[in-house]
N, C-alpha and C positions, 0 to 999 in steps of 0.2 A: 082250449082257448086261453085258460089261465097260464099254461106253460108258454104259449106263444107270446102273451103279453110280457111275461117275465123275461123271456129271451130278448124281445124288442127293447125292454127297459135297460137290460144290461148292455145291449149293443149301443143304445143312445148314450149311456154313461161312459162306455169305452171311447166313443167318438169325442165326447166332451173332454174326457181326461187327456186324449191325444192332442186336442186343440189347445188345452191349457199348457201341456208340455211343450207343444210347438211354439206357442207364444213365448214361453220361457226361454226357449232356445234362441229365438230371433230378437229377444229384447236387447236393447243397446244401452250401455252405460260406460262412459269413458272413465276408466279407473285412474287415468292420469290427470283427470280434472283440468284438461287444457294445458298441462305443463310440458307436453311433448309436441314434436312437429306433427305427429299423426295421432288420432284418437286410438285408444286401446279398449275395445269392447270386452264385456264380461258376459259369459253365457254359462248356463247350467242345464244339462239334459239328463242329469244323473239322480239328483235328489232335490230337496227343498231349501238347501243352504243358499243364503243370500250372498251377494258379492262381499268379500272381506272388507271390513271397516275398522279393524282393530289396530290400525297403524296410520301414520300420516304420509301421504305420497309426496316425495321430493324428487326433483330431477338432478340435484347435485348433493354431494356429501355435506352434512351439517355437523356442527360441533356444539355440544351442550356443556362442555367444560373448556377451559382455556388451553389452547394449543398453538404454539408459535411456529407457523409455517414460513419458511424463508422464501418470500415471493417478491423481494426487492428487485425491481425491474433492471437496475443497473448491473445486477449480478447474473442476469439471464444471458446464457450464450445464445446468440441469434444469428440468423443468416441475412444476407443482403442480396438475395436472388432477384433477378428481374424476369425470370422465366417461371415455370410452374413448379419449381423445386424438385423436379424428377432427376436432375443431373447429379453426378458424383461431387459437384462443387458445393452443394447445399450443406452448410455447417450442421444444421439440425439433423439431416440425413446421416452425416458422418458420426454424430453422437450415437446414432442407432446402428452403427456399422455401415449402413446404407439406408436409403429411403425404401421402405418395404411395401409401399403402396404402388399399384399400377395406375394406368390412366383412368380406370373405372373405380379407383379408390378402394380396391380390394387388395388383400395381402398377396404377394407374389407366390407362385406355386412352390418355389424353393424355400419359403419361410419355414423355419424349424418350429413346429408346434409342440414338440416334446420338451425342448429347452429353449423357449422363446427369448430373444434378446429384449432389453428395455427399448421402448419406442419413445423417441423425443419428437413430438410434433412441433411445428412452427408456433411461435407465441406472439404476444402483443408487442414485443420489442423488435420483431423481424420486420424487414422492409418489403417483404413479398406480399402478394395479393391475399386477401382473406379467403379466396377460393382456390388457393394453390393445392397441389396434390397431397401435401403433407398436413392437411387439416381434416381428418376424418372423424375421429372420436368427438372432437369439440363441436362438430356440426350436429351432433345429436342423433336420435333415432330416426331412421328413414324407411325402415322396412315395416310392413303391416303385421302386427302381432295381435294375439287374442288371449285373454285370460279365460280358462275354461275349467270346468269340474271334470276331473278324470275319474274313471271307475274305481281305481284302487289307491291312488296316491294324493287324494285331496285336490287342491288347485294346481294347475299346471299352465304352461305357456306353449302355444303352438303358432306356427306360421300361417298367415293368411295370403301368402304369395310364395312363389318359388324364390329361394335364397341361394345364390351361387356360393361355392366355397370361397372362404377368405373375406366374406362380407362382415362389416360391423353390424352387430345386432343391437346391443345396448350396453350400458355401463352398470357395473354392480355398485349401487348407491345405498348409503345409509348413514348411520351416526359414526363419526370418527372417534374412537376411544383408545385409551392406552391398554397395554396387555394386562396391567394390574387391575384396571377397572373391569376388563373382560372377565378376569378370574372371579370377581365379586358377583357377577351377574349369573343368575340361576339358569336362564334359558340361553343356550349357546347355539341354537338351531340355525340362526341367521348370521353367525360370525364368519367373517372372511379375513384370514390372517394376511397382513401385508408383507410378511417374510423379509423384513430388513435384517440382513446378516451382520451389519456393521454397527450395532448399537441398540438404541431404543426400539421396542417392538410395538406396533399399533395394529388395530383391527378396525374393520368396518362392520358395524352391527346393524342389520336391516330389520330388527325386530319391531322397533317403534317408529322408525323413519326409514323409508325405502321407496323403491320404484318397482317396475314390472319384474326386474331380475330376481327379486326375493321369492318369486313363485317358480323359478326354474328348478325342476326336479333333478334328482340323480338318475342317469341312465348308464347302465354298464357299457352299452354301445353308444357313447356320447356323440353328439353332432355339433357341439359348440365347446369352446375352450377359452380360458381367461389369459390375458397378458397385461403387463404393467405399462402404463402410458403416462407421460408427463406433457403438460401443455401450458397451464397458467403459471407454473413454477417448475423448478428442477430440484426440489428438495427430495432426496432419495428416500427419506423416511415415509413420504406420503404419496406413493404412486396412485394414479387412478386405475381402477380395474376394468378393463374393456373386454367384452365378450364377443368373440368372432365365430363364424361358422367354420367348422373343421372339415366339412364336406358339403356337397350340394344337399340342400334341404327342400323337399317338395311342399307345396301348399297343403296345409292340413296336418303336417307332421308335428309331433311334440318336440320342443327343444329340450335338450338334456345335457347337463354337465357331469363329468366324472368327479364325484366329491373326494375321491382319493382313499387310500388304504388307512390313513390315520383317522379319518372320519369313521370308517366302518369298524376299526379296531375298538372304538369306544361305543358307537351306537348299535352295533350288532347284538349287544347284550339286551337291548330294549325292543328292537324291531328288525325286520329283515327287508331286503330290497324287493320291490314289487314291480320292477321294470318289465318283467315278462320275457326278456330276451333269452334266446337259446344259449347265449354266452354269458348269462348272468353269473356273477361271481359272489353275490352276497344274498342269495335267496335262502328261504327256510330249509330247503332241501340240501343246499350246499353246506349250510351251517350244521345240519343234522349229520351229514356225512363226515364233516371235519371233526365233530365231537366224538363220533363213533371211532374214527381212526385214532384220535388222540387217546381215548380210553383204552383202545386195543393196544396201543404202543405202551401206555403206562402199565397195563396189566401184564404184558409180556415182560416188561422190565422188573416188576415186582416178583413175577414167577421165577425169573432167572436168578434174582438175588436170593430168593427163598431156597432154591435148589442148591445153591452154593453153600 
């Protein structure tokens, strides 16, 4: 009887724990705090970690130090289209080589994801409609996303709907800082280099100010990619970083960027990739194999020198 009572007690505890965990999974909290077009819920079915609160959610880049962006409206190149700006006559499209958005406001199939061109969207000086085809990023987030606790990579972002290839996901948003200031900051985990090759270099730091994009993890088989977009101004030093889907993404799938070789050259000393892909290039196993081959090559070199 005592054994039966103990078993029943454990079963009741198990049911209670599952209920608590289920309640935690379905709890709703808009991490965007109403700043986006759609709410972004936060869920955790892994551990007891609460939704992150160590940063301030912002929907646009902010500046905590003086930075002079050239946004004088009279200097903006602008179109005078009376249609939806999808024709080759649109001046903004010409600045981007062509208008790269289709009628569904997705990137065209032939868009070069590996070496993407600069995108110049229509701006406040244009005489076209505010709903023209060439105003995608400035319209904000339209896809449903979720911040969730991953088993191995902390917080991550996943889709709550099917997202076709070429769709705008979100903008990488944070604090706009100079390269010099970036060098002075200890934590560079949220830095995004704006890659201006013609002068001053700036970064977006999502550590203290940011949006949902700051939680997008690295995936070796990435399904989203960044490109540089201009809309409120055309100052080439300060592009906006827009994140688009590189392929079809199913509802429930995690979104992942390829952080790049430069990132892993530095960070692989401290941690390894946990994406779990069969094509993972930065896992602990790959790192171990690389070190083994490097040591073997060095030892062979030393041996051959010694023999001479």
